[in-house]
C-alpha positions as CSV (number, residue, x, y, z in Angstrom):
1,M,-3.2,-14.9,40.1
2,S,-4.9,-14.2,36.9
3,I,-2.8,-14.7,33.8
4,R,-3.6,-12.6,30.7
5,Q,-3.5,-14.0,27.2
6,A,-1.8,-12.1,24.3
7,A,-1.0,-12.8,20.7
8,V,1.6,-10.3,19.3
9,D,2.7,-10.0,15.7
10,I,5.8,-7.7,15.7
11,G,5.5,-6.7,12.1
12,N,8.2,-4.6,10.5
13,D,5.7,-1.9,9.8
14,A,3.6,-2.2,13.0
15,L,2.9,-4.3,16.0
16,K,-0.5,-5.9,15.9
17,A,-1.8,-7.6,19.0
18,Y,-4.9,-9.3,20.4
19,V,-5.3,-9.4,24.1
20,Q,-8.0,-11.4,26.0
21,G,-9.9,-12.2,22.9
22,L,-10.1,-11.4,19.2
23,D,-12.2,-8.4,19.8
24,Q,-9.5,-6.4,21.6
25,E,-6.9,-5.1,19.2
26,V,-3.7,-3.1,19.8
27,Y,-2.0,-1.5,16.8
28,I,1.3,0.4,17.2
29,P,3.5,1.6,14.3
30,N,6.9,-0.1,14.6
31,V,8.9,3.1,15.2
32,I,10.9,4.0,18.3
33,A,13.1,7.0,19.3
34,E,15.5,7.2,22.2
35,I,14.6,10.4,24.1
36,G,15.0,11.8,27.6
37,P,12.9,11.0,30.7
38,S,10.8,14.2,30.1
39,R,9.4,15.9,27.0
40,D,8.0,19.3,26.3
41,I,4.3,19.2,25.5
42,V,1.8,21.9,24.8
43,E,-1.2,19.6,25.1
44,F,-1.4,15.9,25.9
45,E,-2.3,13.5,23.1
46,K,-5.9,12.4,23.0
47,H,-5.1,8.7,23.5
48,P,-2.3,6.9,25.4
49,L,-1.3,5.0,22.1
50,D,-0.5,8.4,20.6
51,G,1.8,9.4,23.4
52,L,3.7,6.3,24.4
53,H,6.8,7.5,26.4
54,V,8.3,4.7,28.4
55,E,11.4,3.8,30.4
56,I,12.2,0.1,30.1
57,L,14.4,-1.9,32.5
58,S,15.0,-5.4,31.2
59,N,17.9,-7.8,30.7
60,A,16.3,-8.6,27.3
61,L,17.8,-5.3,26.1
62,K,21.4,-5.1,25.2
63,R,22.0,-2.2,27.6
64,G,19.5,-3.3,30.2
65,Q,17.4,-0.2,30.0
66,G,16.4,2.8,27.9
67,V,13.9,5.6,27.6
68,Y,11.9,5.6,24.4
69,A,9.1,7.3,22.4
70,V,7.2,4.5,20.8
71,G,4.8,4.3,17.9
72,N,3.0,7.5,16.7
73,L,4.9,9.6,19.2
74,A,8.3,8.4,17.9
75,G,7.2,9.1,14.3
76,G,7.4,12.8,15.1
77,Y,11.1,12.7,16.0
78,T,13.6,13.2,13.2
79,H,16.0,10.7,14.8
80,N,13.5,7.9,15.0
81,D,14.4,4.3,14.3
82,E,12.6,1.9,12.0
83,L,13.8,-1.6,11.4
84,T,16.3,-2.1,8.6
85,T,17.3,-5.0,6.4
86,V,20.2,-5.8,8.8
87,S,17.9,-6.2,11.7
88,E,17.3,-9.7,13.1
89,K,14.0,-9.7,14.9
90,S,15.2,-12.4,17.3
91,E,18.3,-10.3,18.4
92,A,17.4,-6.6,17.9
93,D,16.2,-4.5,20.8
94,Q,13.4,-2.7,18.9
95,P,11.0,-5.7,18.7
96,V,11.4,-6.3,22.4
97,V,10.8,-2.6,23.2
98,M,7.6,-2.7,21.0
99,L,6.3,-6.0,22.6
100,L,6.9,-4.9,26.2
101,T,5.4,-1.5,25.6
102,A,2.3,-3.0,24.1
103,L,1.7,-5.4,26.9
104,A,2.5,-2.8,29.6
105,Y,-0.1,-0.5,27.9
106,D,-2.6,-3.4,28.2
107,A,-1.8,-4.1,31.8
108,A,-1.9,-0.4,32.7
109,Q,-5.4,-0.1,31.2
110,A,-6.8,-3.4,32.7
111,L,-5.1,-4.1,36.0
112,S,-4.8,-2.5,39.4
113,E,-1.6,-1.6,41.1
114,Q,-0.3,-2.8,44.5
115,D,2.3,-0.8,46.3
116,G,2.8,1.4,43.3
117,V,3.4,-1.4,40.8
118,I,1.1,-3.3,38.4
119,E,2.2,-7.0,38.4
120,A,1.2,-8.6,35.1
121,T,1.8,-12.2,33.9
122,Y,1.1,-13.3,30.3
123,Y,0.7,-16.3,28.2
124,L,2.2,-15.0,25.0
125,S,2.0,-16.3,21.4
126,T,4.3,-14.5,18.9
127,G,6.6,-15.5,16.1
128,L,9.7,-15.1,14.0
129,P,10.4,-15.0,10.3
130,L,10.9,-18.4,8.5
131,S,14.6,-17.5,7.8
132,E,15.3,-17.0,11.5
133,A,13.3,-20.0,12.6
134,K,15.3,-22.2,10.3
135,R,18.4,-21.1,12.1
136,G,17.1,-22.1,15.5
137,K,16.5,-18.6,16.7
138,R,13.1,-19.4,18.3
139,K,14.6,-20.8,21.5
140,T,16.9,-17.8,22.0
141,F,14.0,-15.3,21.5
142,K,11.8,-17.2,23.9
143,A,14.5,-17.2,26.5
144,R,15.0,-13.4,26.2
145,L,11.4,-13.0,27.2
146,K,10.6,-15.8,29.5
147,D,13.8,-15.9,31.6
148,N,13.7,-12.3,32.5
149,T,11.4,-9.9,34.5
150,H,10.7,-6.7,32.6
151,E,9.7,-3.3,34.1
152,V,8.0,-0.6,32.0
153,R,7.6,2.9,33.5
154,F,5.2,5.2,31.7
155,K,6.6,8.8,31.7
156,T,4.7,11.7,30.1
157,T,2.0,9.5,28.5
158,P,-1.7,10.6,28.6
159,E,-3.9,8.8,31.2
160,I,-1.3,6.2,32.3
161,G,1.7,8.5,32.9
162,G,3.5,7.5,36.2
163,K,2.3,3.9,36.2
164,V,4.8,1.2,36.6
165,V,4.2,-2.3,35.1
166,R,6.3,-5.4,35.9
167,L,5.9,-8.0,33.3
168,K,6.5,-11.8,33.5
169,F,5.7,-14.6,31.0
170,E,4.2,-17.8,32.2
171,E,4.8,-19.3,28.7
172,V,6.0,-18.0,25.4
173,L,5.0,-19.7,22.1
174,V,7.3,-18.6,19.2
175,N,5.7,-19.6,16.0
176,I,6.8,-19.4,12.3
177,E,5.3,-16.3,10.8
178,G,4.4,-17.4,7.3
179,H,3.3,-20.9,8.3
180,V,0.7,-19.8,10.8
181,A,-1.3,-17.9,8.1
182,L,-2.8,-21.2,6.9
183,I,-4.1,-21.7,10.5
184,D,-6.1,-18.5,10.1
185,L,-7.2,-19.3,6.5
186,T,-8.6,-22.7,7.6
187,T,-10.2,-22.0,11.0
188,N,-13.0,-19.8,12.2
189,E,-12.7,-17.8,15.4
190,D,-14.4,-20.6,17.4
191,G,-11.9,-23.1,16.0
192,T,-14.2,-24.8,13.5
193,V,-12.9,-25.5,10.1
194,R,-13.4,-23.2,7.1
195,N,-11.9,-23.3,3.6
196,E,-11.6,-27.0,4.0
197,E,-10.3,-27.5,0.5
198,L,-7.1,-25.8,1.5
199,T,-6.3,-28.7,3.9
200,R,-6.3,-31.1,0.9
201,M,-3.8,-29.3,-1.3
202,T,-0.2,-28.0,-1.3
203,V,-0.3,-24.2,-0.7
204,L,2.2,-21.5,-0.9
205,I,1.9,-18.7,1.7
206,N,3.9,-15.7,0.5
207,D,4.2,-13.3,3.5
208,I,5.5,-10.0,2.2
209,G,6.8,-7.9,5.1
210,G,8.7,-4.7,5.5
211,L,12.2,-6.2,5.5
212,S,11.8,-9.8,4.4
213,T,9.5,-12.2,2.6
214,D,8.7,-15.8,3.8
215,A,7.6,-18.3,1.2
216,A,6.2,-21.2,3.3
217,I,5.2,-24.3,1.3
218,I,2.6,-26.3,3.2
219,H,1.7,-29.8,2.1
220,E,-1.7,-31.6,2.3
221,D,-0.9,-33.1,5.6
222,G,-0.2,-29.7,7.2
223,T,3.6,-30.1,7.3
224,V,6.0,-27.3,6.2
225,D,8.3,-28.2,3.4
226,N,11.6,-27.8,5.2
227,I,13.7,-28.1,2.1
228,Y,11.9,-25.8,-0.3
229,S,10.2,-23.3,2.0
230,D,12.4,-20.3,1.8
231,G,12.5,-16.6,2.1
232,I,14.4,-13.5,0.8
233,K,15.9,-10.5,2.6
234,E,13.6,-8.4,0.5
235,G,10.6,-6.4,1.7
236,V,8.9,-3.2,1.0
237,S,10.6,-1.0,3.6
238,P,13.8,-0.1,1.7
239,Y,11.6,0.7,-1.3
240,L,9.4,2.9,0.8
241,D,12.6,4.7,2.0
242,E,13.6,5.2,-1.7
243,I,10.2,6.7,-2.5
244,M,10.5,9.0,0.5
245,E,14.0,10.1,-0.5
246,R,13.0,10.7,-4.1
247,V,9.9,12.7,-3.1
248,Q,12.0,14.9,-0.8
249,H,14.7,15.4,-3.5
250,E,12.4,16.0,-6.5
251,I,9.5,17.8,-4.8
252,G,10.9,19.0,-1.4
253,Y,8.2,17.2,0.6
254,R,9.5,15.3,3.6
255,F,7.6,12.2,5.0
256,L,8.0,11.8,8.8
257,N,8.0,8.0,8.5
258,R,7.1,5.0,6.3
259,Q,3.6,4.7,7.8
260,Q,2.7,8.2,6.7
261,L,3.7,7.2,3.1
262,V,1.8,3.9,3.3
263,E,-1.3,5.8,4.3
264,I,-1.0,8.0,1.2
265,I,-0.4,5.0,-1.2
266,T,-3.3,3.0,0.2
267,S,-5.7,5.8,1.0
268,V,-9.3,4.6,1.2
269,N,-10.2,7.8,-0.7
270,K,-9.1,6.8,-4.2
271,E,-9.0,10.4,-5.3
272,E,-6.4,11.2,-2.7
273,R,-4.3,8.0,-3.3
274,N,-0.7,8.8,-4.2
275,F,-1.3,12.6,-3.8
276,I,0.5,14.9,-1.3
277,W,-0.3,18.4,-0.3
278,F,2.8,20.6,-0.3
279,R,2.7,24.4,0.2
280,G,-0.9,24.5,-0.7
281,K,-0.6,22.5,-3.8
282,R,-1.9,19.0,-4.6
283,I,0.9,17.0,-6.1
284,S,0.9,13.4,-7.5
285,I,3.7,11.0,-6.6
286,Q,2.2,8.2,-8.6
287,S,5.0,8.0,-11.1
288,I,7.7,7.8,-8.4
289,V,5.6,5.1,-6.5
290,D,5.1,3.0,-9.6
291,E,8.8,3.2,-10.7
292,V,10.0,2.0,-7.3
293,L,7.4,-0.6,-6.3
294,I,7.5,-2.4,-9.6
295,K,11.1,-3.3,-8.8
296,I,10.3,-5.0,-5.5
297,A,7.2,-6.6,-7.2
298,R,9.6,-8.2,-9.8
299,E,11.7,-9.6,-7.0
300,E,8.7,-11.0,-5.2
301,Y,7.5,-12.6,-8.5
302,K,10.8,-14.3,-8.9
303,L,10.4,-15.9,-5.5
304,I,6.9,-17.1,-6.4
305,R,8.2,-18.6,-9.7
306,N,11.1,-20.3,-7.9
307,S,8.7,-21.8,-5.4
308,W,6.5,-23.2,-8.1
309,N,9.5,-24.5,-10.1
310,K,10.8,-26.4,-7.0
311,V,7.4,-27.7,-6.0
312,P,5.2,-28.0,-9.1
313,S,2.3,-29.5,-7.1
314,I,1.5,-26.2,-5.4
315,R,-2.1,-25.5,-6.2
316,V,-2.5,-21.9,-5.1
317,A,-0.4,-19.1,-3.7
318,Y,-1.7,-16.7,-1.1
319,Q,-0.1,-13.2,-0.8
320,I,-0.3,-11.9,2.7
321,G,1.3,-9.3,4.9
322,G,1.3,-5.5,4.7
323,G,3.6,-5.6,1.7
324,S,1.0,-7.6,-0.3
325,L,-1.4,-4.8,0.0
326,L,1.1,-2.3,-1.6
327,L,2.2,-4.7,-4.3
328,K,-1.1,-6.3,-5.4
329,P,-1.6,-4.2,-8.5
330,Y,2.0,-4.7,-9.6
331,L,2.1,-8.5,-9.0
332,E,-1.2,-8.9,-10.8
333,K,0.1,-7.0,-13.8
334,I,3.3,-9.0,-13.9
335,N,1.4,-12.3,-13.4
336,E,-1.0,-11.4,-16.3
337,Q,2.0,-10.8,-18.6
338,E,4.0,-13.9,-17.5
339,E,2.9,-17.2,-15.9
340,G,-0.7,-16.6,-15.0
341,Y,-0.4,-18.4,-11.6
342,P,-3.4,-18.8,-9.4
343,L,-2.5,-16.0,-7.0
344,R,-4.9,-15.1,-4.2
345,F,-4.9,-11.9,-2.1
346,V,-6.6,-11.5,1.2
347,G,-8.6,-8.4,2.2
348,A,-6.9,-5.2,3.4
349,K,-7.6,-5.9,7.1
350,D,-6.8,-9.6,6.8
351,S,-3.4,-8.8,5.2
352,I,-2.5,-6.9,8.3
353,W,-4.1,-8.9,11.1
354,M,-4.2,-12.5,10.0
355,I,-0.8,-13.4,11.6
356,A,-1.8,-12.0,15.0
357,R,-5.2,-13.7,14.7
358,A,-3.5,-17.1,13.9
359,Y,-1.2,-16.6,16.9
360,Y,-4.2,-16.1,19.1
361,K,-5.9,-19.2,17.8
362,L,-2.8,-21.3,18.4
363,L,-2.6,-19.9,21.9
364,A,-6.2,-21.0,22.5
365,V,-5.3,-24.5,21.3
366,Y,-2.3,-24.6,23.6
367,L,-4.3,-23.4,26.7
368,Q,-7.0,-25.9,26.0
369,Y,-4.5,-28.7,25.7
370,K,-2.8,-27.5,28.9
371,S,-6.1,-27.5,30.7
372,E,-6.9,-31.0,29.6
373,Q,-3.5,-32.2,30.7
374,V,-4.1,-30.7,34.2
375,S,-7.6,-32.2,34.4
376,A,-6.2,-35.6,33.4
377,T,-3.5,-35.6,36.1
378,T,-5.9,-34.5,38.9
379,K,-8.5,-37.2,38.3
């Protein structure tokens, strides 16, 4: 039996995964909508990831089963669900739906079926926010995945509709989200060391997500400061919702989901950044975006300042996560006016993918250790 390897970062904005290597990426917006077992279509979507329509049977779900539109497809439904500030990743159904759908998609693309079912087993590396890890939620989340068998049935999905995937987990590594970023910052894809100076100083990793922020303080010896590493139940998602509501109220334009708004705020075409097209007119939403995002930037800056006050020996603070991309200009402006801390921001792609990449590197270390242990016992 061949066991596949997957690293999955279930971000509040999107799921990011690497499967069977760091060259195979899966990206799915973290949006789901409960719908019926069939859906009306005029023309199939061009790619399976744009038409994920699944039925999931799993005791990891509170009701044991459900039928969902997932990702881009769910974004088109008015009753779609995006995670909220009351959501606990370790306990909510939505992260499990996202994870199982992503792995089932991989299995449906890569594996053959026997007797109408694709049997797929995975080594999985994933993680939880620092706040949940500190409360001992990692063990519970691992059990939800590892102790159950999960079945995903693709419904009206292009190319893989009708396929049934049965998922099992040989092992599940549940890491701490913010902490693992240092692994990615200090190791190359082949495991060799880079940015070696970071291993000789105390570093703050500020992981700004959609619903929460993890401030992991990592000392020179690589240990996490269990006392002063902290987090806040603040992320960019509620502020994106506020922008969407204000734009709809003041202009009349309705965003389908947060991802659509993020794409406008961070557009690679600077001339189109913070502009919408509404009834044939090009309208700026810059003033609304600035007014709202400066508020969350101030909250994030308070967390940075508090971390430095508690541990003055911090040498540098990295801002990572999808939220850091949105807040970079605001944090830099506040920092310039106030403390002038040595803040570092990673690149656009790294801010999104570095956690998943770190998970994959840690999985590789685990599997190498496991292989060495097996070799030692068979000699």
